[in-house]
C-alpha positions, 0 to 999 in steps of 0.5 A: 896532751904534751906536758911542755914542762917535761924535757922528755915530752918536749924532746919527743915532740921536737924529734917527731918530724925528724923521724916522719920526714927522714926520707923526704929530700925537700924537708928542711928541718928546723933548728932544734933550739927554735922548735924547743923554744916554741914550747917554752912558756917562759921564753917565747913571746907568744905566751905573754898574751896567749896560752896554748896546749900541745898535742903529741901523737905519742901516748904511754901504754894505758894512757887514755886519749882525753875526751876533749881530743875525741870531740875535736877529732869527731868534728873534723871528721864530720866536716871534712869526710875524714876518718880517725885512725887508731893504731894497734901498736907502735909497729903499725904506727911506724908503718904509716909514716911513709904514707903520711909523708907521701900525702903531705908531700903531694898536698903541700910540697909538690903543690907549688906547681899550682901557683905557677 
């Protein structure tokens, strides 16, 4: 889980899409300050009436994925035929970024032709 009180965690969370979509010409990056404010429990109006936890794909060495997260992932997997990818290294994770970007573009960005 992401600790929204730690500046380093927030920066890492906010910077991730910039790395993921760096080669996608259709991607319009958010204002960094706006993305940071979404995580700010003192400033963002959402937190006046609700709470939230944030998941980051970045884990420190030796960090264990929370059991709750595994349960959620297993439910998603069971309902939609999805599978869970476990990376052996940061290098392997970086190798997947173009694949994830391609799938995202095919599913969301290029789907606009469906609505014509």
